[in-house]
C-alpha positions in Angstrom: 20.8 -86.1 -18.4 23.2 -88.3 -16.2 21.9 -90.2 -13.3 23.6 -88.8 -10.0 23.8 -90.5 -6.7 20.9 -88.5 -5.2 18.3 -90.2 -7.5 18.0 -93.0 -5.1 19.8 -94.4 -1.9 22.7 -96.9 -2.3 22.2 -100.5 -1.1 24.0 -101.5 2.1 27.5 -102.8 1.4 27.0 -106.1 3.3 23.9 -107.2 1.3 24.0 -105.7 -2.2 26.2 -106.3 -5.1 26.6 -103.9 -7.9 27.1 -105.5 -11.4 29.5 -103.9 -13.8 28.8 -103.2 -17.4 28.2 -106.0 -19.9 31.7 -105.8 -21.4 33.0 -106.7 -18.0 30.6 -109.5 -17.5 31.3 -111.2 -20.9 35.0 -111.0 -20.7 37.0 -114.3 -21.3 37.6 -116.5 -18.2 40.9 -116.0 -16.6 43.1 -118.8 -15.4 42.3 -120.4 -12.2 45.3 -119.0 -10.5 44.6 -115.2 -10.4 48.0 -114.0 -11.0 47.2 -111.0 -13.2 43.8 -109.7 -12.2 42.2 -107.2 -14.6 42.3 -103.6 -13.7 39.4 -101.3 -14.3 40.1 -98.7 -16.9 40.2 -95.1 -15.9 38.7 -94.0 -19.2 35.2 -92.6 -19.1 32.7 -94.9 -20.7 29.4 -93.5 -21.7 27.2 -95.6 -23.8 26.0 -94.1 -27.0 22.4 -95.0 -26.2 22.5 -92.6 -23.1 23.8 -89.8 -25.2 21.1 -90.3 -27.8 18.5 -90.4 -25.0 19.6 -87.1 -23.7 19.3 -85.6 -27.1 16.3 -87.2 -28.5 12.8 -86.5 -27.0 12.3 -90.3 -26.6 14.5 -91.7 -23.8 16.7 -95.0 -24.4 16.7 -97.8 -21.8 20.4 -98.4 -22.1 22.5 -97.4 -19.1 26.2 -96.6 -19.0 28.9 -97.1 -16.3 32.0 -94.9 -15.9 34.9 -95.6 -13.8 36.7 -92.4 -14.6 38.1 -90.5 -11.7 39.2 -87.5 -13.7 36.0 -85.6 -13.0 34.6 -85.5 -9.4 31.1 -84.7 -10.7 30.7 -88.0 -12.6 28.8 -90.8 -10.8 29.1 -94.5 -11.6 26.4 -95.7 -13.9 25.1 -99.3 -13.6 23.5 -101.4 -16.2 21.8 -103.7 -13.7 21.9 -105.0 -10.1 22.3 -108.6 -9.0 22.4 -110.0 -5.5 24.9 -112.4 -4.3 25.7 -113.7 -0.9 29.3 -114.2 0.0 30.4 -116.2 3.1 33.9 -115.8 4.4 35.7 -119.0 5.0 37.4 -119.4 8.2 40.4 -121.3 6.9 41.3 -118.9 4.2 41.3 -115.3 3.8 40.0 -113.5 0.8 42.4 -111.1 -0.7 41.6 -108.0 -2.7 42.9 -107.8 -6.1 45.3 -105.1 -6.9 43.3 -104.0 -9.8 40.6 -102.5 -7.6 43.0 -99.9 -6.3 42.7 -97.9 -9.5 39.0 -97.3 -9.0 38.2 -93.6 -8.7 37.7 -92.1 -5.3 34.2 -91.4 -5.8 33.4 -94.9 -6.9 35.3 -96.4 -4.2 33.5 -94.4 -1.6 30.1 -95.3 -2.9 30.4 -99.0 -3.5 33.4 -100.5 -1.7 31.7 -103.7 -0.6 30.5 -104.5 -4.0 33.9 -104.4 -5.5 35.2 -106.8 -2.7 32.4 -109.1 -3.5 33.3 -109.2 -7.2 36.9 -110.0 -6.4 36.0 -112.7 -3.9 33.6 -114.3 -6.3 36.2 -114.7 -9.0 38.8 -116.0 -6.6 36.5 -118.5 -5.0 36.2 -120.6 -8.1 39.9 -121.4 -8.1 40.5 -121.8 -4.5 41.4 -125.2 -3.0 40.1 -126.5 0.1 41.5 -128.9 2.8 39.0 -131.7 3.5 38.5 -132.5 7.1 35.3 -134.4 8.4 34.3 -131.9 11.0 34.9 -129.1 8.7 32.8 -130.7 6.0 29.7 -130.8 8.3 30.3 -127.2 9.2 30.7 -126.3 5.6 27.5 -127.9 4.8 25.6 -126.0 7.4 27.2 -122.9 6.4 26.3 -123.5 2.8 22.7 -124.1 3.7 22.6 -121.1 5.8 24.3 -119.1 3.1 21.8 -120.2 0.5 19.0 -119.2 2.7 20.4 -115.8 3.2 21.2 -115.6 -0.5 17.5 -116.3 -1.3 16.4 -113.7 1.0 18.9 -111.2 -0.3 18.0 -111.9 -3.8 14.3 -111.4 -3.2 15.1 -108.1 -1.5 17.3 -107.0 -4.3 14.6 -107.9 -6.8 12.1 -105.8 -5.0 14.4 -102.8 -4.8 15.3 -103.3 -8.4 11.6 -102.9 -9.4 11.3 -99.8 -7.4 14.4 -98.3 -8.9 13.1 -98.9 -12.3 9.9 -97.0 -11.5 12.0 -94.2 -10.1 14.1 -94.1 -13.2 11.0 -93.8 -15.4 9.8 -90.9 -13.3 13.1 -89.2 -13.7 13.1 -89.7 -17.4 9.6 -88.1 -17.5 10.9 -85.2 -15.5 13.9 -84.8 -17.9 11.6 -84.7 -20.8 9.5 -82.0 -19.3 12.6 -80.0 -18.3 13.9 -80.4 -21.9 10.7 -79.1 -23.3 10.7 -76.1 -20.9 14.3 -75.4 -21.7 13.5 -75.3 -25.5 10.5 -73.0 -24.6 12.8 -70.8 -22.6 15.3 -70.7 -25.4 12.6 -69.7 -27.8 11.5 -66.8 -25.5 15.0 -65.7 -25.2 15.4 -65.3 -28.8 12.1 -63.5 -29.1 13.1 -61.1 -26.3 16.3 -60.4 -28.2 14.4 -59.5 -31.2 12.1 -57.2 -29.1 14.9 -55.6 -27.2 16.2 -54.0 -30.4 13.4 -51.4 -30.6 13.5 -50.9 -26.9 17.1 -50.1 -27.0 16.4 -47.6 -29.8 13.7 -46.0 -27.6 15.9 -45.9 -24.6 18.5 -44.1 -26.8 15.9 -41.7 -28.0 14.6 -41.0 -24.4 18.2 -40.5 -23.3 18.7 -37.9 -25.9 15.5 -36.3 -25.1 16.3 -36.1 -21.4 19.7 -34.5 -22.2 18.0 -32.0 -24.5 15.5 -31.2 -21.6 18.4 -30.7 -19.2 20.2 -28.4 -21.7 16.9 -26.4 -22.3 16.3 -25.9 -18.6 19.9 -24.7 -18.0 19.6 -22.4 -21.1 16.3 -20.9 -19.8 17.9 -20.3 -16.4 20.8 -18.5 -17.9 18.6 -16.2 -20.1 17.7 -13.7 -17.2 21.4 -13.4 -16.3 22.4 -12.8 -19.9 19.6 -10.2 -20.3 20.7 -8.4 -17.1 24.3 -8.4 -18.3 23.3 -7.1 -21.7 21.2 -4.3 -20.1 24.1 -3.2 -18.0 26.4 -3.4 -21.0 24.0 -1.3 -23.1 23.5 1.2 -20.1 27.3 1.6 -19.7 28.0 1.9 -23.4 25.4 4.7 -23.7 27.1 6.9 -21.1 29.2 9.6 -22.6 30.9 12.3 -20.9 30.9 14.5 -23.9 27.1 14.7 -24.2 25.6 17.8 -22.4 22.1 16.2 -22.3 22.0 13.2 -20.0 20.3 10.2 -21.5 18.3 7.8 -19.4 20.0 4.4 -19.3 18.2 1.3 -20.5 18.3 -0.2 -16.9 16.5 2.8 -15.5 13.9 2.6 -18.3 13.2 -1.1 -17.7 13.0 -0.4 -14.0 10.5 2.4 -14.7 8.4 0.3 -16.9 8.2 -2.4 -14.3 7.4 0.1 -11.6 4.6 1.6 -13.7 3.2 -1.9 -14.5 3.1 -2.9 -10.8 1.6 0.5 -9.8 -1.1 0.8 -12.6 -2.4 -2.7 -12.6 -3.8 -3.8 -9.2 -3.3 -7.5 -9.8 0.3 -7.2 -11.3 2.0 -8.5 -8.2 0.0 -11.6 -7.8 0.2 -12.2 -11.6 4.0 -11.9 -11.5 4.2 -14.2 -8.6 2.0 -16.8 -10.4 4.1 -16.6 -13.6 7.4 -17.0 -11.5 5.9 -20.1 -9.8 4.9 -21.7 -13.1 8.3 -21.0 -14.6 10.0 -22.5 -11.7 7.7 -25.6 -11.8 8.3 -26.0 -15.6 12.1 -25.4 -15.4 12.4 -27.8 -12.5 10.3 -30.5 -14.2 12.5 -30.3 -17.3 15.7 -30.6 -15.2 14.2 -33.5 -13.2 13.3 -35.1 -16.6 16.8 -34.8 -17.7 18.4 -36.4 -14.6 15.8 -39.1 -13.7 14.1 -42.0 -15.5 10.6 -40.7 -14.8 8.3 -39.3 -17.5 7.8 -35.6 -17.9 4.4 -35.5 -16.3 5.7 -37.2 -13.1 8.7 -34.9 -13.1 6.4 -31.8 -13.3 4.3 -33.1 -10.4 7.5 -33.8 -8.4 8.8 -30.4 -9.2 5.5 -28.9 -7.7 5.9 -31.0 -4.6 9.4 -29.6 -4.1 8.1 -26.0 -4.6 5.2 -26.6 -2.3 7.2 -28.3 0.5 11.0 -28.0 0.5 11.3 -31.0 2.7 10.4 -33.4 -0.1 13.7 -33.4 -1.7 15.2 -35.4 1.2 14.1 -38.6 -0.6 16.2 -37.9 -3.7 18.9 -40.3 -4.7 21.8 -39.6 -6.9 23.9 -36.6 -7.4 22.0 -35.1 -10.3 18.5 -35.5 -8.8 19.7 -34.1 -5.5 21.2 -30.9 -7.0 18.1 -30.3 -9.0 15.7 -30.9 -6.2 17.7 -28.6 -3.8 17.6 -25.9 -6.4 13.8 -26.3 -6.8 13.4 -26.3 -3.1 15.4 -23.0 -2.7 13.3 -21.5 -5.5 10.2 -22.7 -3.8 11.1 -21.2 -0.4 11.8 -17.9 -2.3 8.4 -18.0 -4.0 6.5 -18.8 -0.9 8.5 -16.0 1.0 7.4 -13.5 -1.7 3.7 -14.9 -1.6 3.8 -14.6 2.2 5.0 -11.0 1.9 2.4 -10.2 -0.7 -0.4 -11.7 1.4 0.8 -9.9 4.5 1.0 -6.6 2.6 -2.5 -7.1 1.2 -4.0 -8.0 4.6 -2.1 -4.9 6.1 -3.4 -2.7 3.3 -7.0 -3.9 3.9 -6.8 -3.4 7.6 -5.2 0.0 7.2 -8.0 0.9 4.6 -10.6 -0.2 7.1 -8.9 1.7 9.9 -8.5 4.9 7.9 -12.2 4.7 6.6 -11.4 4.2 2.9 -13.7 1.3 2.3 -17.0 1.7 0.4 -20.2 2.1 2.3 -22.9 -0.3 0.9 -26.1 1.4 2.2 -29.2 3.0 1.0 -31.8 5.4 2.4 -29.2 6.6 4.9 -28.5 10.1 6.1 -25.1 11.4 4.9 -23.2 14.2 6.8 -20.4 15.9 5.1 -18.0 17.9 7.3 -17.2 18.2 10.9 -18.0 20.9 13.4 -19.1 21.4 17.1 -22.8 20.9 15.9 -22.2 17.3 14.9 -23.0 15.9 18.3 -26.3 17.6 18.7 -27.2 16.7 15.1 -26.4 13.0 15.6 -28.5 13.1 18.8 -31.6 14.6 17.0 -31.3 12.2 14.0 -31.0 9.3 16.4 -34.3 10.4 18.2 -36.0 10.8 14.8 -35.0 7.3 13.7 -36.1 5.7 17.0 -39.7 5.1 15.8 -38.2 3.3 12.8 -36.1 1.0 15.0 -32.9 2.9 14.2 -31.3 4.1 11.1 -27.9 4.5 9.4 -25.9 7.8 9.6 -22.7 8.1 7.6 -20.2 10.8 8.5 -17.5 11.8 6.0 -14.9 14.4 6.9 -11.3 15.2 6.2 -10.2 13.5 9.5 -8.8 10.3 10.6 -11.5 7.6 11.0 -10.3 6.5 14.4 -10.3 10.1 15.7 -13.9 10.6 14.5 -15.0 7.3 16.1 -13.2 8.2 19.3 -14.9 11.7 19.5 -18.4 10.2 18.7 -17.9 7.5 21.4 -17.3 10.3 23.9 -20.7 11.8 23.3 -23.1 11.4 26.2 -26.3 10.3 24.6 -28.0 7.1 23.5 -28.1 6.5 19.7 -31.3 4.4 20.2 -30.5 1.8 17.6 -28.9 4.1 15.0 -25.6 3.2 13.6 -23.0 5.9 12.9 -20.4 4.9 10.2 -17.4 7.2 9.8 -15.3 7.5 6.6 -12.4 9.6 5.8 -12.5 11.6 2.7 -13.1 15.0 1.0 -16.6 15.9 -0.1 -15.0 17.8 -3.0 -13.7 14.5 -4.6 -16.3 12.5 -6.5 -14.5 9.2 -5.8 -14.9 9.9 -2.0 -18.5 10.8 -2.5 -19.3 7.5 -4.4 -17.4 5.7 -1.6 -20.3 6.8 0.9 -23.1 5.9 -1.6 -24.1 9.6 -2.0 -26.5 8.8 -4.8 -28.6 6.4 -2.6 -28.8 8.7 0.5 -32.2 10.1 1.5 -30.7 13.3 2.8 -27.3 15.0 2.6 -26.3 17.5 5.2 -23.3 19.8 4.6 -21.9 21.3 7.8 -20.3 24.7 7.8 -16.7 24.8 8.9 -15.5 26.5 11.9 -13.6 29.7 11.0 -14.0 32.3 8.4 -17.6 32.6 7.2 -16.8 33.4 3.6 -14.2 30.5 3.3 -16.7 28.1 4.9 -19.6 29.2 2.5 -17.2 28.8 -0.5 -16.4 25.4 0.5 -20.0 24.5 0.9 -20.6 25.9 -2.6 -17.9 23.7 -4.1 -19.4 20.7 -2.3 -22.8 21.4 -3.8 -21.1 21.6 -7.2 -19.5 18.1 -6.6 -22.9 16.7 -5.6 -24.6 18.0 -8.7 -21.8 16.4 -10.7 -22.7 12.8 -9.5 -23.6 10.9 -12.7 -26.0 8.5 -10.9 -28.0 11.4 -9.7 -29.2 12.1 -6.1 -32.1 10.4 -4.6 -32.4 12.7 -1.6 -32.1 16.5 -1.1 -29.3 18.5 0.1 -29.3 20.6 3.4 -26.6 23.2 3.4 -25.5 25.1 6.5 -24.4 28.6 5.6 -22.7 31.3 7.7 -23.5 34.3 5.7 -27.0 35.2 4.5 -25.6 36.9 1.4 -24.3 33.5 0.0 -27.7 31.8 0.2 -28.7 33.1 -3.2 -25.6 31.7 -4.9 -25.9 28.3 -3.4 -29.6 28.0 -4.3 -28.6 29.1 -7.8 -26.1 26.3 -8.1 -28.1 23.6 -6.4 -31.5 24.4 -7.7 -34.4 22.5 -6.3 -32.2 19.9 -4.6 -30.8 22.5 -2.0 -32.3 23.6 1.2 -30.3 26.2 3.1 -30.1 27.0 6.8 -28.3 30.2 7.6 -27.0 29.5 11.1 -26.2 33.0 12.2 -29.2 34.5 10.7 -31.4 32.0 12.6 -29.7 32.4 15.9 -29.7 36.2 15.6 -33.3 36.4 14.9 -34.1 34.0 17.6 -32.1 35.9 20.2 -34.0 39.0 19.3 -37.3 37.3 19.7 -36.2 35.7 23.0 -34.9 39.1 24.3 -38.4 40.7 23.6 -40.3 37.6 24.8 -38.5 35.8 27.8 -39.1 32.0 27.8 -39.4 31.7 24.1 -36.0 30.0 23.8 -37.3 27.0 25.7 -40.3 26.7 23.5 -38.1 26.7 20.4 -36.0 23.9 21.9 -39.2 21.8 22.3 -40.5 22.5 18.8 -37.2 22.2 16.9 -36.1 19.1 18.7 -37.4 15.5 18.2 -37.6 14.8 21.8 -41.0 16.4 22.3 -43.3 17.7 19.6 -42.3 18.9 16.1 -43.8 19.7 12.8 -45.3 17.2 10.5 -47.1 17.4 7.1 -49.5 14.8 6.0 -52.5 14.4 3.8 -55.9 13.2 5.2 -58.5 12.6 2.5 -61.4 12.5 5.1 -60.8 16.2 5.8 -61.5 17.3 2.2 -64.3 19.9 2.1 -63.8 20.9 5.8 -63.2 24.4 6.9 -59.9 25.1 8.6 -61.7 26.2 11.9 -63.2 22.7 12.3 -59.8 21.1 11.3 -58.4 22.8 14.4 -60.5 20.8 16.8 -60.4 17.5 14.8 -57.0 16.3 16.1 -57.0 15.3 19.7 -53.3 14.5 19.7 -52.0 17.3 17.4 -52.3 21.0 16.8 -53.0 22.0 13.2 -51.0 25.1 12.2 -51.3 25.4 8.4 -52.2 24.0 5.1 -50.0 22.8 2.2 -52.3 24.0 -0.6 -52.2 21.9 -3.8 -53.9 24.8 -5.6 -51.0 27.1 -4.9 -48.3 24.8 -6.2 -47.7 23.1 -2.9 -47.1 26.3 -1.0 -47.4 26.1 2.8 -49.9 28.6 4.2 -49.2 29.1 7.9 -52.1 30.2 10.0 -54.7 30.4 7.2 -58.2 32.0 7.4 -61.0 30.0 9.2 -63.0 30.1 6.1 -60.4 28.2 4.0 -61.9 24.9 2.8 -59.6 21.9 2.3 -59.4 20.7 -1.3 -58.4 17.4 -2.8 -54.6 17.1 -2.6 -54.2 19.5 0.4 -52.0 18.4 3.2 -52.3 19.6 6.9 -49.3 20.9 8.9 -49.5 20.0 12.6 -47.4 20.0 15.7 -47.3 16.4 17.1 -45.2 14.1 19.0 -44.5 11.7 16.1 -45.7 11.1 12.6 -47.6 8.0 13.6 -49.0 9.3 16.9 -52.0 11.4 15.6 -55.0 11.0 13.3 -58.2 13.1 12.8 -61.5 12.2 14.5 -65.1 13.7 14.3 -65.5 17.3 15.3 -66.6 17.5 19.0 -70.2 18.9 19.2 -70.1 20.8 22.5 -67.3 23.4 22.0 -68.2 26.8 23.2 -66.5 29.6 21.5 -67.3 32.6 23.9 -66.0 36.1 23.6 -62.6 37.6 24.4 -62.5 39.4 27.7 -60.6 42.4 26.3 -58.9 43.7 23.2 -55.2 43.2 22.6 -53.3 46.4 22.3 -49.7 46.1 21.2 -47.4 48.2 23.3 -45.3 50.6 21.5 -42.9 52.1 23.9 -39.2 52.8 23.2 -36.8 50.3 24.4 -33.1 50.4 25.3 -31.1 47.2 24.2 -27.4 46.5 24.8 -25.4 44.1 22.5 -22.2 42.8 24.2 -19.8 41.3 21.6 -19.5 41.3 17.9 -20.9 39.0 15.3 -20.3 38.9 11.6 -24.0 39.3 10.9 -24.4 42.3 13.2 -25.9 44.4 10.3 -28.8 41.8 9.9 -29.6 41.9 13.7 -29.7 45.7 13.6 -32.1 45.6 10.6 -34.4 43.1 12.5 -34.3 45.2 15.6 -35.2 48.3 13.6 -38.2 46.5 12.2 -39.4 45.2 15.7 -38.8 48.0 18.1 -40.8 51.1 18.7 -39.5 54.5 17.4 -36.9 56.4 19.5 -35.4 53.1 20.8 -31.7 52.8 21.4 -29.3 50.1 20.5 -26.1 50.1 22.4 -23.1 48.2 21.0 -20.3 47.2 23.4 -17.3 45.4 22.0 -13.6 45.6 21.4 -13.9 46.6 17.7 -12.8 50.2 17.0 -15.6 52.5 16.2 -14.3 53.4 12.8 -13.7 49.8 11.9 -17.1 48.9 13.2 -18.8 51.5 10.9 -16.7 50.1 8.0 -17.9 46.6 8.6 -21.5 47.6 8.9 -21.2 49.5 5.6 -19.6 46.5 3.9 -22.4 44.3 5.2 -24.9 46.5 3.3 -26.2 48.5 6.3 -26.9 52.2 5.9 -27.0 53.7 9.3 -28.9 56.8 8.0 -31.8 54.7 6.9 -32.6 53.3 10.3 -36.1 54.4 11.4 -36.8 53.3 14.8 -33.5 52.9 16.5 -30.4 54.9 17.0 -26.9 53.3 17.5 -24.7 54.1 20.4 -21.2 52.8 20.2 -19.0 52.0 23.2 -15.6 50.3 23.0 -14.3 47.9 25.7 -13.8 44.4 26.9 -16.9 42.6 28.2 -15.0 40.5 30.8 -13.4 43.5 32.4 -15.4 44.8 35.2 -14.4 48.5 35.0 -15.2 48.6 31.4 -18.7 47.3 32.2 -19.2 49.7 34.9 -19.0 52.5 32.5 -22.3 51.4 31.0 -25.8 52.2 32.5 -26.5 48.5 32.9 -29.5 49.1 35.2 -31.3 51.1 32.5 -31.4 48.5 29.8 -34.7 46.6 29.0 -32.7 43.8 27.3 -29.2 42.6 27.1 -27.9 40.3 24.5 -24.5 38.6 25.2 -23.2 37.3 21.9 -20.5 34.8 21.2 -17.7 37.1 20.1 -16.3 36.7 16.6 -12.8 36.4 18.0 -13.5 33.4 20.1 -16.4 31.6 18.3 -14.1 29.0 16.9 -13.7 27.6 20.4 -17.1 26.7 22.0 -15.6 26.4 25.5 -13.7 29.7 25.3 -16.7 31.5 23.9 -19.0 30.1 26.6 -16.5 30.9 29.4 -16.4 34.5 28.1 -20.2 34.7 27.9 -20.6 33.4 31.5 -18.1 35.8 32.8 -19.9 38.7 31.2 -23.2 37.5 32.5 -22.0 37.2 36.1 -20.3 40.7 36.0 -23.4 42.3 34.5 -25.8 40.8 37.1 -23.5 41.7 40.0 -23.2 45.3 38.8 -27.0 45.5 38.4 -27.6 43.9 41.9 -25.3 46.5 43.4 -27.0 49.4 41.6 -30.6 48.4 42.0 -32.3 49.2 45.4 -32.3 45.9 47.3 -35.7 45.4 48.9 -35.8 42.4 51.2 -39.7 42.3 51.2 -39.7 41.5 47.5 -37.6 38.4 47.9 -39.8 35.6 48.8 -38.9 32.4 50.5 -38.3 30.6 47.3 -35.6 28.1 46.7 -34.2 28.1 43.2 -32.0 25.1 42.8 -29.5 25.0 45.6 -29.6 28.8 46.3 -31.5 30.5 49.1 -32.8 33.9 50.1 -30.3 36.6 51.0 -27.3 35.1 49.0 -25.6 36.8 46.0 -27.4 34.7 43.6 -30.7 36.0 45.1 -29.6 39.5 44.3 -28.9 38.6 40.7 -32.3 37.0 40.5 -33.9 40.2 41.8 -32.0 42.1 39.1 -33.2 39.6 36.5 -36.8 40.7 37.2 -35.8 44.2 36.0 -33.7 43.3 32.9 -33.8 40.4 30.5 -30.4 38.9 29.6 -30.1 36.5 26.8 -26.8 34.6 26.5 -25.6 32.8 23.4 -24.3 29.4 24.4 -22.4 27.2 22.0 -21.6 24.1 24.2 -24.8 22.2 25.4 -22.9 21.3 28.6 -22.9 25.0 29.6 -26.6 25.3 29.8 -26.6 23.3 33.1 -25.0 26.1 34.9 -27.4 28.7 33.6 -30.4 26.5 34.3 -29.4 26.1 37.9 -28.7 29.8 38.6 -31.9 31.0 37.0 -30.2 34.4 36.5 -30.4 34.5 32.7 -32.2 33.0 29.6 -30.0 31.4 27.1 -30.0 30.4 23.5 -28.1 27.2 22.5 -27.0 28.4 19.2 -25.2 25.2 18.0 -27.9 22.9 19.4 -30.8 25.0 17.8 -29.1 25.0 14.5 -28.5 21.2 14.7 -32.1 20.7 15.5 -33.1 22.8 12.5 -30.8 20.9 10.2 -32.1 17.5 11.4 -35.7 18.6 11.0 -35.1 19.9 7.5 -33.1 16.7 6.7 -36.1 14.6 7.8 -38.6 16.6 5.8 -37.5 19.5 3.5 -40.9 21.1 3.5 -40.4 22.1 7.2 -37.7 24.5 6.0 -40.4 26.9 4.5 -42.2 26.9 7.9 -39.0 27.8 9.8 -38.0 30.5 7.3 -41.4 32.2 7.7 -41.3 31.9 11.6 -37.8 33.5 11.6 -38.4 36.1 8.9 -39.1 39.7 9.5 -42.5 39.5 8.1 -45.3 36.9 8.3 -46.1 34.7 11.3 -43.9 34.1 14.4 -44.0 32.6 17.9 -45.5 34.7 20.6 -46.2 34.4 24.3 -49.5 35.9 25.3 -50.9 36.5 28.8 -54.0 34.5 29.8 -56.1 37.5 30.5 -56.4 38.1 26.8 -58.4 34.9 26.4 -60.2 34.2 29.7 -61.1 35.6 33.0 -59.8 34.8 36.5 -61.1 31.3 37.6 -63.0 30.6 34.4 -63.3 27.0 33.5 -62.6 26.2 29.8 -61.2 23.4 27.7 -58.2 23.8 25.5 -60.4 23.6 22.4 -62.4 26.5 23.6 -59.4 28.6 24.2 -58.2 27.7 20.6 -61.4 28.9 19.2 -61.3 32.2 21.2 -57.9 32.8 19.9 -59.0 32.3 16.4 -61.1 35.6 16.8 -57.6 37.4 16.6 -56.4 34.9 14.0 -54.0 33.2 16.3 -53.3 29.5 16.8 -52.7 28.4 20.4 -50.1 25.6 20.4 -49.5 25.4 24.2 -49.5 27.0 27.5 -47.3 27.6 30.6 -49.0 27.5 34.0 -48.1 30.3 36.5 -46.5 27.9 39.0 -44.4 26.0 36.5 -41.2 26.7 34.6 -41.6 24.9 31.3 -44.4 25.3 28.7 -46.5 22.4 27.4 -46.8 22.1 23.8 -49.6 20.1 22.2 -51.2 19.4 25.5 -53.3 16.1 25.9 -57.0 16.0 26.9 -57.9 19.1 24.9 -61.7 18.6 25.4 -61.4 18.5 29.2 -62.6 21.5 31.2 -60.1 23.1 33.7 -59.7 26.2 35.8 -57.2 28.7 34.4 -55.4 31.7 36.1 -54.5 35.1 34.7 -50.9 34.2 35.7 -50.8 31.6 33.1 -49.4 32.3 29.6 -50.3 30.8 26.2 -47.9 30.1 23.3 -49.4 31.1 19.9 -48.6 31.5 16.4 -49.6 34.9 15.1 -48.8 37.5 12.6 -46.1 40.0 13.5 -47.4 43.2 15.0 
């Protein structure tokens, strides 16, 4: 390594002399007169020792000196440094030899004073001096001063020479270290060259693999296009105008298969979207692997980021990666748009399913109502009251109506549900899938409502519904309560349903009830109290502590209930209503009572002081002929006629006034199974006319009838409001005609305010007429009863509400249906209203238990009473053992056998 000028600072030109190379020092002496001074050679002189030192690991101490000016980067090398002091003489002037002009620019710039010193030193030995005395003294002083300066300069030069030697040694060591590092680097470069050979081969292999991946991705993208083109080509080639039979194209077949796949499989759309997303990620990853330097895993992840977020491709660099990233981003936007549409459709379908009531009901021990009719409101009210003691219940209604409409109609009902939740579902009870949707197998009771309209069609639909229910594979936990319109269809429904079915024939119940109410005014209100859950109703329960006790003692063992019968275990669980006093309760027998609630009563010890006493007089059933008018036509008219023929006394008359022609009327009665010639106690009188036209009604002897029954006409019974309006108009017209025909006696009208009406008004005349003739109106809408209860001009029977009460009671306990059937049947026991003089005398003080025991002498069960100064009866009165004073104006409600 050459020694440059930066290795150490140059000595000052005024003090330091730079010695040339040894060849220059040992040159032969020149002549004293310097005529031809020697010129420095311009050739580069580099000692061999320096060259060998640069090549060998052990450096050489020999230095070289070069005076060549051909290369600007070469610096002068010196073999050594000597110090010499030169004093300029005042008398002569030192001239610079010409040979120094040939020194290189670089060398002359670095050491110009040293060169001058060398020339002066050589010239001074040959110069001649002029001797003068004064000059000699000055010369000596100058010489001494020069010698002193020379000694000082020499010592300084010697010190610097030593420091330069140390610096040179350090530089040599650095050169050695650098040479060693250079060799090490050379060795590493050779090893890298050797290792780069397999890396280059791997790079070539990766490059071919990336090209293959790019080609595969492009080929896969072109496959769907080629397939579609092929399908179109095949479809077009199969078309032939000569063929008579049209063949389905391949394009249509594939479209049909895809449509079937998406329709049949519920998860086909999400699965297809998932497959499309995976294909896009894979193809995008392959394409990115072909145009970038990343590995396949990173490319697949990058492809997913482009699909998930289309803005990530903004960081791509290069034409290829940008094109691929933009394509993946477009595909990702399309995928997410389809996913958004699929999610939106799924949410819309779910909300639409919830809105339309097509979701499944996950309930158990609930009451299920199938169908929709005008009785639904009253039925829901009664079931809500029945569930109040349990803290509320669940009622599910399924009908072929829109769910929102059903919920809106139920919301308009003016009653409190008392904690009961009503769930509506839209569906058909004839479809098993819809029945399973409402958990039909887990319901504790199923109520089938009769449809409004044709009775035969309604019963036929109820029969099909029963068949559907019996076809449930899981079986039914509860029983089925079926509302029928025609009594003749009851046998068929029970045949199909077997022991699971309990039937309630609405028209038959209402017809029989209206007949009882017509013969015993005030009985309709009592039936409302007993059938409804608002007051007292029937309950059956076993009490082991009563085993071995006679029924007479059982009657006075319940302070909060009225025993009415026994469910005899010895008779197969048959309910015996009003049994003999001597009947002894056996193990397994249950007691039928009338109580406020199933947990509100319990038996106690028999009271010791209960005086039976004797009846004041014997009861003689009056058997006088009656005249009854039926206004309107019902489809069960033949059943009502048969019941009246059994109840009425001989030579009674039954007038029928309606718009049905007489011949058609007879035909309908015959088709219903009635033989007019076989009637024993009554004779039929037919009159044709409109019951809402006054002149038609005036043709009838209205003042001569004992009872008038205003029926909901068959022509308008589908509309409750229209039927009630017709019944109200007929009632008012009849009462007005009766008031005009009956002699008006002012002395009989007492100062009594009935509602908001006073004495002497038109309503007062109608009330006087009502004392002569009993009118029973059939009301369908419960809101209409408010008008009749305020006017007090007629008794009424809420047909729909009473039927709903009966359905609710049978739904809660199916055993009660046997009790109701016996109370409404032609034979057996029924409700009666008896005068108080049959059991006591005027002013006699008796307890309710004593009256009960007196009534048992005629085998009657007293269940309540109505005081003479009140309007409503009290069923299951409290404080039964307390003494009180009674009046002969009071009446008692009893259960007794039919006369």
